[in-house]
N, C-alpha and C positions, 0 to 999 in steps of 0.2 A: 318455591312456597308457595301454597296456594292463597288466594286473592278472590274470593266469591264475587266481590260485584263487580269487578273488572271486566269489561268487554260485554257484561249477560244483554246491557241496555241494549249495545248497537242489532246483535242476534236475535231478540226480542223484537223489536222495531222487522226487523227485516224481512221474518214470516208474518207481523202483518199486516205488511205490504199485497204480502200476495190473497189473504183476503181479500182485502181490499174491491182487487182486482175482479174477483167474482161479481161482481156486483153490474161492472159494466152494460150488461146485457138489457140493463133499464131503461137506456137511454137510445132514442133514434140518432145515426149518424147521415150523417147529409150524402144522398146520393150523385153520384156524379153519370152525365154518359158519356157515353166515348166520343174521341175528339172525329169533328166534325168541321167541313169547310162554311156553312149555314151558320149564321148565328143573329141573335134578334135583341142584341144587345149583352150590357157585362155588367158584373159586380167585382168592385175592387175593395178587397178588406186591409187595412196598415192597422197591425195589433201589437202588444207589449204586455205581457205578462211577467207581473216581478213573485217569486217568493221568498219568504224570509227568515232567517228558523235560526232565535236567539237559545243556546243550550249550556246551563249550570250544571258541574255535580261537584259534591261533596261528598268523598267515604273516605271512613273513618274504623278500626277495629284494633282492637289489639289480642295478643295470642293469650291462647288458655297456656295455661300450668302446666299441661302435658303435653304440651306442642313441642316438634324439634327443635322450634329454634325460639322459645319461650326463655327467657322474658323479654316481649318484644310489641311494635306497635307499626303500624300500617295508616297514614291518611295523604289522600290525595286528592286533586282540588285542578277541576275541567275548566276550560268555559269555549265556546266554539260559535261562530257566529258566520253565515253560506248565506247567500244571495246567486239566485240562481234568474235569469233574466233571457226570457222567449219571446224575440220582435220579430219580425218583417210585412213584407208585402204581396200579396197573392190577385192577380186578379183569374177571375172567373168568367169563360165564357154561355151566355145564357143560350141554350139548344131549346126552350121549348117555355110558351108563359099561358099557362092554361084556368082560365076563372075560376075561381074559390078554391084555387089549390096551390103548393109549390111550385115554384118555378124548377124548370131540368135546369142544372150547370154542367157545365161541360168539368172535361179533367183540365186544372188549375195549373199556369205558371209563376214565377216570381221565385222569390228569396227571403231567404229567413239566418237568423242571428240567433245561438245561444254561450249566454257567459256565465259564468260560475265566479264568485267573489267572496271575499272576508277570509276566515282563518281562525287559532285563537292559540291556547297556551295551555301545557298541562305543569305542574307543581304538584311534584308528590316524593313524601318524607320516609323512609321506612327505620325502624333500627331494630336487631334481632341479632341474637348470644350464638356463636355458635362454638362449637367444641372441636379448640385444637390439638392434635395428639403429634409430638416431638417425641427425638430419640432421649434428649434431656428432661422432659417435662411435658405434662398437659393442666394446659389452662382453657377458660372461657374468652372468650374473644367478643366484645362489644361491636359491631360492624354498623356504622351509619351510609346508607344508601341513599340517594339524592337522586331524584329524574324531573327535568328541566328542559323546555321544549318550545317554541313555536311554528307554526305551519301557516300558507295561505294558502287558499283556493283559486286555479282557474281551470276550466272546459278544456276537454280532451276534445278534438273534430268529432261528432258524433257521423253515423254513417247515411241516417234518414228518419228526419222527425215529419208526420204527418202535416198539414198547414191546418192555422185558424181558418176556421169556414163556415159561412151562414146560411143558412137555411132562409128563405124569402118565399110570402104568399100572396101575391096579388091581391088578397083583402088588407095588405098595407102592409100587412105584422115578419118578423126579423128575429132570427136567435143567431148568436155567433156559440159555435162548439170548439171547446176548446180538448184539442185531443191529450193525449199522457203524452209529453215533451220530457220527460228526464232519467234519466237511467243512473244508477250509483257509479258506474264505469265510466261515467263523461267526466266525472270530476277528478283532478287531478292536485293532489296537495304537494306544495313543494315546501321543505321545511328540514329540521331536526333536532334531535334528542339527544341529550347527552344525562348517560349513567354515570353517577361517582362514586366508587365507594371509598370511604375512609375507617381505619383502626388504628390501635396504637403502632397495629405493624407495618404502616404503609395508607399510600392510596393508588390509587387504582381510575381510571376513566375510559369511557367509550362511546363514541357517537355517533348514532346509527339515522339514516334517510325517516321521516314521520309521513306516515299518511292518513293524516288529521284525526278528527274524530268522530264525533256524530251530528255535525252541522248538517253535512249531504245526504245524511240519512233522513233526518230528520225531516227538509225538505222535501225529497221525493214522497216521502209520507203525508206532507203537507197537500201535495200536488194530487197525488193519490184521493183524498180525501174531500178534496176541494171539486174537483170536476165531477166530484159525483153526490156533491151535498144540493140536495133539493133548492134552499136558500140562493146558493149561491146560481143557480143554474136559471132561478127565477129573475135574477140582473141582471144575465145575459140578453135577456127579449127585450126590443123595441118595436114603436112603430115607426112608417111612412108615409111620407102623400103618396096614394099609388097615380094619382092625375097628373101629375109630374113629369115629364119626360127620363129627367135627371134630379139626382137630389142627394145628397149627402147628411149623412149622420152619424153621433159618436156616442158612446156609452159608458161608462165604471162600471165594476164590479169588485167585491172585497168579500173577502172571508178569513177569521181566525182561530185558533184554538191556543188556550194558554193549558199547559200541564204539569201538576208539580206532586213530588210523591217522596214522603220523608219514610226511611224505616229505622226500627231499631230493633236489639235483640242480640242474643249470643251465642253468634258465629262460632269464630274460635275462641273466644271469650265472653267481648262486649265489641257493639258492630254498630254502623249506623251510614244510613244513606240519605241522602239529599238530592233530588237529581227534580231542577224542572227547564222549561224549555214553553217557545211559546213558538208557534210558527201563523203567519202572515200570507197571504195572496191577494193580489189584486191585479184586474184585467182595463184594458184602456183599450181602445180602438176606434177608428174612424170608417167609416162604409159609404160607398156611392155605389149606387145602384142606377144605372142606364139602360133602357128599354131601344135606344138604338144602337148598332153597328159604330163603333170609335171608326172617324176617316183622317185621325192621326196615329204616327206611330213617332215613335222616343230611339235613335238608333246610336251604338254605341262605336267610337271609329277607333281601336287600336292606332298605335304611329307608325310607322312604312316602316320599321327593322321590325316588328313585333315577332316574328317569326325566328328573331333569329340575337333577340333581347336575352342575355342573361345577368342577374342581380350581383350588383358588386358593393360593399361596404368601405366603409372606413376606415385606420387601422381604432381608431376612440367609437368606444361602444356607441357613444353620441352626439358622433360627427356623423351625418350622411355622406353615403359615394355616390352611387350615379342616379338615376332617376327618370319616374315612368313616366311620359305625357299622354295622353289623354284628354277626344272629346268625345261629345254629346251633342244629338241637333235633332229634332224638330222636324219631319217630314210627312208628305200627304203618302196614304199607302197608295200603290200604283203609280202615285206622280213624283220620283223624287225631285224636279228639275220645276217643280213649283213651291214657291214660298208661300209657306201655310200661314193662315190671318191670326191665329190665335199664339198666345206666348205662354213662358211656365216658369216654376223654381223648378233647378232641379238640385235632386238630393243624390250627392254620390256615397256610399258606405264599400267597405271594404271588409269580409267576411272573410273566416276559418283563418285569420293572416296569424300565420306562423309567429311563435313568443323562444325562439332559441335561445340558448344563455351564448352570451360574447356575441360574437361576428364572427365565428367559423369555430372548430371541433375542442381548438386550446389555445385560445385569444379570446379576449384577454383571462388574465390569470382566473383561475376558479374561482378564488377569495373573491375577485373584484367582478362577475360573469355576472349580469342581470338578465331578465330575463322578457324585457319589453315588447314591445308590437316591434315586429321584422321590417314591415313596410307602413307607413303613414303619410298621411297630407301633413305640410308646416306651410305655418301664416305665412312665411317668409316666401316659400314658392308658391304659396295661390292666395297673392293680395287681393283679388278680386271675389276669393269665398269666403266664407265663414267654417272658422275650424273649430271641428269638438275638441275636446281638453286632449283626449289619449290617442288623433290624428286619424280616429276610425272613418268621421263624416266630415263633409264640408261641404256646404249648401252655399248656391248662388243668388242672387240678388233675384223677384220675381220682373215677369216682362220680356224675358229672355229664350231665344229661338234655338241659341246652343249656350253650351259652355265646357270653356275646358279645367281641365289640372292636372297638375306634377305627381305623382306619388315616389314619395323622398324611400331609399333603399339602406338599411341599417345593420342588414348581414345578408352573408354571401351563399346564405340557401335559402333567402325573406322566399315567401310565398303566401298568395292571398287571389280572394275573387271581388273582383268588382260589380257590384250593382248599382244600378241607375234609375233614381225615379222622376218621372216629371209629373208635376202640380200643374196644372193645366189654367189658363185665365177665366176657360168656360166649365170648375167643376171638375174635370177629368183628373184619374190617376192613371199616369201610363208609367206601365215598366220595359225599359227600354233592353231591347237585345242585339247583339252583334250583328253590325255590318253583316251582312249578307246572309245571314243567317238568323231568321227571325224564329226558331225555337231555341235560341241558347241568347238568356237570359243574364249570364251570368260572363265574366271576360275573363279570365285566369290569367294571372300573373305569377310567371311568366308565362311562357305558353306549353300546355302541359296535356293533353291532349291522354293519357293514359290515368292519372290523377296521380301517380306515385311523388309527385312536387318534383319530380327532377325535369328541365326545363327539356324538352323535346330538340331544342338545336343543341345540349350539351349530349345527347346520347345519337343525335346523328352525327357528330362528329366521333364518335367514337364507337359508330357502327352496330350499336344496339337498338337502335329507333326500331321497335314493332315486335319485340319481343316480350314486352308487357311484361320484363325486371318489379318484382317486388319492390319495394324504397329498403326493406331489412335486407336482400341480396347481399348474398358474400360466398358469392362463386369464382369469382378468377382463379382462371388456370393457367396462367403465364408464371412460373412453367409449368409443366405438364405431371402427370407421373408420379408425382410426390404425395404423402401421403393422405390429405386433407386437402381440397381445392379450397382459397377465401385466406383474408389475410385479420378478419373479426373488423374491419373497416364495414359499412353496409354500405347499398348504391346511393342512396339520399347523402349520406358523409362524405363517401369519393366525392360527392358532386359541389358539399356544401367545402369541403378544403382543409388544408389545414396551414398554419403560417410559419413559414419557415424565413428565419434572415431578416425578418420584416415584407417578407412577399405571401401570399396568399397561394399557395399551388391547390389547384382541384386535381384526382390523382386519377388516374387512369383506372379504371373500370373493371380488365382482365387483366391488371396485373398485383400478384403480390407484392404489397410496400412492409417493411422490415423498420422498424422503426430503433433508431437505438441513442442511447444519451452517452455522449463520447466525449465527456469535460477535457477530459488531457489531452484529445486530438488521436489519439493512437490508431483507430477504425479509417478519420480522415484520412491520415497519413499515406494507409497502406492503399488506401484506394485510390489517389491523386500518384503515386511514384510508376513511373510508366517500366520500373526495375522487373516489379513485381505484376503487373495488369494480369496473366493470367496467374497467379495466386490469390487474387481480395476476395473475400465475402460475395461482392457481386458477380464476379467472374464465375467461382467453384459452384457456388448456389441455383445462381438465375434468378435471385430473389432482387426488387428496386429498394434500394438501403434508404432514408431517409433519416435525418439529423435532428433531436428539438436538444432546443437549450433549458437550462434551470427554469427558466417560466413557462415552456409550455408542456411540461408534463404535472405530474402531484408528487414528484419529489423523489428520491433512491428510497428504499425500503419494501417491505413486508407487503401483495399484493391485498394480503388477507387486512391490510390497516387503508386500502384502497390508494398506494404508495404505484408507482409509476404507470400509471394509465395516462394515455396520451390523449384518449378523444373524452377528455372529462366536459367539456360541456355542451356533452349530446343528450337530447331528448325520449320522448318515448318515441320519437315516429324515425322509422330508419336506424336501429339502433342494434346489431348484430352481436356484438359484444364490449363489452369495458377491456379496450385492447390493452397491454402492456408495451411498453418498450425495454427491450434489453441492455443493462447499465455495465459499461465497459469502463476501467478503469487500470489507469497504471501505476505499479509502487515499486519503487527501485532498492524496498525491502527484499530478502529471499526466500522468507514469511511469513505471510500477512492473510489475512482475511477480514471482512466489511465492517466496521464496526457495528458493535448492537447486534449483528448474525445473532449469536449464540442464546441471546436475551428473547428477540424474538422467535425462536422456536420452541427456545424451553417453556417460552410460557403458553403456549398451545402444544406442551406437549407430547412437542418430537425433537427424539433424539440426538443429538449433531456426533460426527466423529469425534477422536478427541484430539485428534490433532492431524489437522491438514496436508501436513507434509511440507516439504519443500518440492513448490513446481515453478515452469517457468508462465504458467496460466493455469485458472481454475475456475468451476464456472459452480459458483455456492446456491445450492440447492433451496427454495420459497417452502416454505409451507407448504405441506404435498405434495411438495418434485422432486421427491426420493428420484422417482422412475423420471426415466426423459420425457421432454413435452414442447410443449409451446412455450414463447418465450415468459408466461407466467409463471411458471415453474422453475425461474431461474432469477435466484434475487439478487445475486450481481456476480461478474467477470471481474477477474483484478490477473492483470499482466504484468510478472514480475518482471521487469526492466534490469534488476540486479541480477537475476538467475540467469538470465539470458545473456546478459554477460559473460557474465563468471562460468560458465558453462563453456561460451564459445573463446574465449582466452584458455582453461583447464583445457579445452581438446587441442589447443594449437601447439600447448606446451609438450603436447604427446609428441607432435612432429619433431619442437627443439632437441626433445631426446635422442633424434636420429643425428644432430652433430656430431661433428670429426671428436670435437674434445670431451664433448660427455662420452661419446661409445669410449672414448679411449681411457676416461676416468674410471668411467664402471667397468673397462675391462681389468685393468690394472688390477683394481680391487678383487674379483672374481678371480683372477687367476693366483693373485698371489695368495687367497684362502684355499686355493686345490695344493700349494705348496705344503710338505710334514711340517706337524706343528702339534704340541701337545697341550693336554689340559690347562698346565702351569703357566702354558703362554700366554694364554687366556686370563685367565686368574691367577697372579703373582701371590703368593703367600706374602700376608702385611710385613711391611717394612725390606722386601723389596724389590728392587728394580723391574723395570718390565725388562722383558726379552727383546733382542734384537729384532727378533720376528714382529710380536706387539708394535713396537713403535714403529715398523715400516708398517705395517698395518694401518695405524690409527694415521700414518701421515697422508696413505693411500686414498684414506674415509674420510679424510680433511681434504683433501683434493677434490673428493666425489663432491663432498656435502655444499662444495664452492662451486661445484655447477649447479647442484641444482637451485643454489640461490640463484644460479645468474639465468635459470630459466625462465623465468617469470620476466624478468629486466629484456632476456633474448626476446619475450611476445611482447612486450611494448615499445622496445626498440623497430621488430617488424611493423607493427601498429599504427608506428608514427611513418617512415617509411613509406607504409600504403595503405593510406588512410579511405580510399577510393573502396580497395577491396573490402576493409574490416567495415564499411558504412555499410556495402552492400550486402555482407553478411549478416552484417545485424537486422538489416531490414529484410532480408529474407527470412529469417527466420520467426523475428515481427509476427511477418505476412502471416505464415506457419500456425503459429501458435494461434493467433489470435482468428484465422479461418476453425482453427481446432476448437477452439472454445464456442464462437458464436457458432458453429453445427452444433454444440452442445444444447446451445439454448437455444435450436428452433428442435431439438428432439432426437437427434444422433447419438446414437451410443457408440460405445469403442468399440476393432476392432478385437478379437478372442480367440489367440492372445492377440495383445494391442501390437508386437513386432510384426504381425502378418498380415496376407492381406494384397491387396491392388498396392501393387507400388504407385503409384498417382496420387492415392487419394490421404485428400490431407488429414482423416482419423485415424492413419496407422500412423501410431511411432516409428520414425525412423533410429536404424542403430547407432547409438554415439560412438565416435573416433575407435574408440580404445577396444572396440572388439572386431574391429577390420584387422590386425594382426597387423603381417606384414605392408598392407595396402597400401602406402601412403606415398603422397605425390610431395615432394620437398620443396614444390616452388606453389603447392596448394598447402599451405597450414589455416585456411580456415574454411578447407572440406567444400568450395563452393563448387571445385566437381566433380569429388567423390560423392557428393551428396545428391549428382544427376541422375534420374529427373527431379527436378524439386516438385512436390505433388501440386495439381494444378486441379484438382474433382473432389467430387463425393463418387465414393466408385455408386455403378448400380445394380454390381450381384457382387457374390464372393464368399466362399465357404466360410472365412472369417470375420464377416459383416456379422452384426445383430441381426439373428433372426435367420442368415443366410440369403438374404435378398440384398444384398449394398445397403452403403448410406442415406444413398439420394430417395430411397421409396420412402423414408424416417422422416422426414423434412415437414415439418407443421409451424404455420404459421399466427394461424386463428387461435384465440384464446376462447371461442364460443364452442363450451363443452367442457371445457379444461376446469 
């Protein structure tokens, strides 16, 4: 259905932004000289610029009588608020002071922070009429569709923003330049929108992630307009006393614009739209101007184990794990042993702090995970500091020559950059640099020289340091020569880790990991038993298996419903794919299929087999998974223990048919049938006595039937007398079936024909006992010897494998692209 007003405002605002940017050339930007060693002073600016947008929209219309879904109407309400804050501190060295001209400033050093907060709600109701045709009737169906949702905003780490910068004149005037500091893609919305449709035929519901609405767009528009507004620019100017060597001045500026629009008309039939927003911009700054070079410096001192430190979290999301201690101190430049006369107040600030959901990729459960700051100052760990409510800032008391702080860790992939600013007793603002690195004003936590948020220590441990791999790199190639490298878990996510049995494990970046949900423990049984060591999936495929329980994935079902996902606490950074696990369960029934499987496929208009048959194991396809592929294409694997047990006992029965007493009874009957007899011997006339020949035949048939009944009795007696052999036979068949079906779950097709190909391959169907003719070992009724060699690989070549290349080259684990 066409919804004329929906979304149009968003696109109009985007185009308006482009037009506003064309006027940027009207105002001069501050010029910066090349860096040099000489300095005639410095200018330090600390700023905080905030833009707030509040948006409301109400759209309503009815359908014209000629419209396909008339009679009906649509009523949509939306509210959105968004606040963007840009703050920081920068130091500009003064390269030249010329009378009656603006000072020449050098390239700045310092740090900034961008935050995005707020959110919104959506509430839509639509009534429509749908014409339904069924074999027995045709009728109009009234459908009510409600869409409700909410979202919240946060900032995605931007790459670079120009600093707020001053322009200073020798006459005692200055202006503050605010650059364009926000882009639409730097805001991320987290939330969901649920659409529910109801009619007399039932109800259906679908929940999808929300991307937010107009709040970020209006903020971006407001920033673009404000920084080029002449009245706002005038407020950014000020004066200072040019005769004083060091002076500090402050200022404020504000701008706002309300907007409202009402429309009424005949769109589909009747329509109205009420759209309102208010956008406000405020700026505050403090500027310190000094005409002489600073003799002081503030130095950040990392802990002794900085190069080896890795973040660690607790199981509970609100309980800190390990801590990162750090110190800062005042020093006299070039004289580290001299105690400075000045003191300072120190401000510690964490910037670009990660806010990953949970504590690792799969804990806590998806519904409980929160995206709070992963590194924080806490009042408990910092009793001598004043800590901000969000834990991102801490401040010492004035009069200190040094300060220390402890940063608590709440996530196994926690990352931030620390900046420290010293406000000295003589009015200076010093941006601290890392010890022995005078040009580095931020300390990454943990150490991460290539900026991928993966600790250098962990990369060195795995031999990948220096390769500069991206955070979402999914190129694990152990084992090699398979269809595609990778396992769907990006480099940063492998570093961040998964929780298995209450322990968090960081995954080996070079190995492919196959995740399995194994509630009945069948795969783990095969993996642990030494009797089938060479038949287990890990040995046959070379893959590293990891098992998740019910709380550490998104649950059984179809991937189209976001089920079976193991890295559900992922963020935007370092995510290669939403990777799924293979679901393997055991059923004692001979014929079975996953509950609800047919309904899931039917709802997506995917045909299912009429009868899945009686199998020892079966890999049921997911939506769109009729071809073999990565785990995303397998809905569930079911192992039929009942069918395996039945087949083994049935094959053992064939051995029992070689017992002398059974052979004799069978031969006696067959020999008697060879004696001369007539039709009347088998079919006496009504009332006549059976012939002597028929009586003897019936006696021999009864004897054979008695022997037939004893066959399974003999099988059970043999099992009772040889329990270890029977257990071994069951175990090996389970191992074969489990590995075979897991092979399908990672993209391996059947052989063509299924019973041909490499005899050692787990995908080849072994021929059943009854097809081996007289090749029987009376001492091997469970075929433990007959089936040698038991399959112990996926073949790497062969005319009967799919495509003629073997099964191994078809293995694919990563869901990326699937």
